[in-house]
C-alpha positions as CSV (number, residue, x, y, z in Angstrom):
1,M,141.3,98.5,157.5
2,P,139.9,97.7,154.0
3,N,141.7,94.5,152.0
4,P,144.0,94.9,150.2
5,P,143.2,94.7,146.5
6,V,143.2,91.6,144.8
7,L,146.3,90.4,142.4
8,L,144.1,89.9,138.9
9,D,146.4,89.4,135.4
10,E,145.8,91.4,132.7
11,A,142.9,89.2,131.0
12,S,141.0,88.9,134.1
13,L,141.4,92.5,134.5
14,R,139.6,92.8,130.6
15,I,136.6,90.7,131.4
16,L,136.3,92.7,134.4
17,D,135.7,95.7,132.2
18,A,134.4,94.0,129.6
19,L,131.6,92.7,132.1
20,Q,131.0,95.9,133.7
21,K,130.4,97.4,130.2
22,N,127.8,94.7,129.7
23,A,127.5,91.7,131.7
24,E,124.4,89.9,129.6
25,I,127.0,89.4,126.7
26,S,127.5,86.0,125.8
27,N,130.6,83.3,126.6
28,A,132.0,83.3,123.3
29,D,131.5,87.2,122.6
30,L,133.5,87.6,126.0
31,A,136.2,85.7,125.3
32,E,136.8,86.5,122.0
33,Q,136.6,90.7,123.0
34,V,139.4,89.8,125.4
35,G,141.1,87.0,123.6
36,L,140.6,84.3,125.3
37,S,139.4,80.8,124.2
38,A,135.7,80.3,125.7
39,S,136.9,77.8,128.0
40,P,139.4,80.0,129.6
41,C,137.5,82.4,129.9
42,W,134.3,80.9,131.2
43,R,136.5,79.3,134.4
44,R,138.2,83.3,134.7
45,V,134.7,84.1,135.0
46,A,133.5,81.3,137.4
47,E,136.8,81.5,139.5
48,M,136.5,85.5,140.4
49,R,132.2,84.9,141.1
50,E,133.8,82.4,143.8
51,R,136.4,84.5,145.0
52,G,133.6,87.7,145.4
53,I,134.9,89.3,143.1
54,I,132.2,89.6,140.9
55,R,129.5,89.8,143.1
56,G,126.1,89.4,141.0
57,S,124.8,91.0,137.8
58,V,122.2,93.1,137.7
59,A,119.3,95.0,135.2
60,L,120.5,98.8,135.0
61,V,116.7,100.6,135.1
62,D,115.9,104.2,134.1
63,P,114.5,106.1,136.6
64,L,112.8,108.3,134.5
65,K,110.8,105.4,132.8
66,L,109.7,104.8,136.3
67,G,108.6,108.0,136.9
68,L,111.1,108.5,139.7
69,A,112.5,112.0,138.6
70,V,113.6,113.5,142.2
71,N,117.2,112.5,143.4
72,V,117.4,113.7,146.9
73,F,120.9,113.3,148.5
74,V,120.3,113.6,152.6
75,H,122.5,114.4,155.3
76,V,121.9,113.3,158.7
77,T,123.5,114.4,161.9
78,L,122.5,112.4,165.1
79,H,122.3,113.4,168.9
80,Q,125.5,110.9,169.0
81,Q,127.4,108.8,167.5
82,D,127.1,105.6,169.7
83,K,127.0,101.8,168.3
84,G,123.9,101.9,169.5
85,S,123.1,105.1,168.4
86,L,124.0,104.2,164.4
87,E,122.7,100.3,164.4
88,T,119.4,102.2,164.8
89,F,119.6,104.4,162.1
90,T,120.8,102.3,159.7
91,Q,118.1,99.7,160.5
92,A,115.3,101.9,160.2
93,V,116.8,103.0,156.6
94,S,117.3,99.5,155.7
95,Q,113.8,98.9,155.6
96,R,113.2,101.7,153.4
97,P,113.4,101.3,149.4
98,E,113.5,104.4,148.0
99,V,116.8,104.6,149.8
100,M,119.4,103.7,146.8
101,E,122.6,104.1,149.3
102,C,123.5,104.9,152.6
103,Y,127.1,105.9,153.6
104,L,128.8,106.7,157.1
105,M,130.1,109.7,157.4
106,T,133.0,112.1,158.6
107,G,132.6,116.1,158.3
108,E,129.2,118.0,159.7
109,A,127.0,114.8,158.9
110,D,127.0,111.3,159.9
111,F,125.0,110.1,157.0
112,L,124.6,110.6,153.6
113,L,122.2,109.1,151.6
114,R,120.4,108.9,148.6
115,V,116.8,109.4,147.9
116,V,114.7,108.3,144.5
117,V,111.5,109.1,145.0
118,E,108.3,110.1,142.7
119,D,107.9,113.7,143.7
120,L,108.4,116.0,146.0
121,I,105.4,114.5,148.1
122,K,106.6,111.3,148.3
123,Y,109.6,112.9,149.9
124,Q,108.0,115.0,152.9
125,A,105.9,112.0,153.4
126,L,109.4,109.9,152.7
127,M,110.6,113.1,156.1
128,L,107.6,113.2,158.1
129,E,106.7,109.2,158.3
130,C,110.1,107.6,158.2
131,L,113.6,110.2,159.2
132,T,111.9,112.2,161.4
133,Q,110.8,109.3,163.8
134,I,114.0,107.8,164.3
135,P,114.5,108.9,167.8
136,V,118.5,109.0,166.9
137,V,118.3,111.8,164.7
138,S,119.4,115.3,165.3
139,S,119.2,116.6,161.9
140,I,118.2,116.4,158.2
141,R,119.4,118.5,155.5
142,S,118.6,118.1,152.1
143,S,119.9,118.3,148.4
144,F,117.7,117.9,145.4
145,A,119.8,116.9,141.9
146,L,119.1,119.5,139.3
147,D,120.7,116.8,136.4
148,Q,123.1,114.0,136.9
149,V,126.3,114.5,135.3
150,K,127.9,111.3,135.4
151,Y,126.5,108.0,136.1
152,T,127.9,104.8,136.5
153,T,128.3,101.4,138.0
154,A,131.9,100.5,136.7
155,L,135.0,100.7,138.9
156,P,137.9,101.4,137.7
157,T,140.7,99.2,137.4
158,R,144.0,100.7,135.8
159,H,145.3,100.3,139.3
160,L,145.3,97.1,139.3
161,R,147.6,97.7,135.8
162,A,151.4,96.6,136.4
């Protein structure tokens, strides 16, 4: 069962929204943007980091600039869904850097992966050298993204507001 959402006041929610748009903003600029003075703003950010609400900050890199033009959604079905099979699969795909996301699913497929690679040859290599070699895998179905219509890393916070 998921944890209940944390309780945050409006100022902390404004801080989260601002940091999700630009984690490189200075504390002074952040404080001004959210309507606080610098010290309370810094304390709120530090507290949210300590509580694990803010898990880290990263640089968002354009995959096309790195030659990663192929985005594939891979639906994987296992022979059976026992604990050992699930662990075998997750351990195998966790080692692959081209697997950007992996979700345990309900429905027709047991797992949904998002894979980013340079081209179809690299995807074929991932299929042949990794996915088809995992003994618990029963079937693999791939869907290739033609265009990225929306992409965001910012989580919505509207539901936390009174």
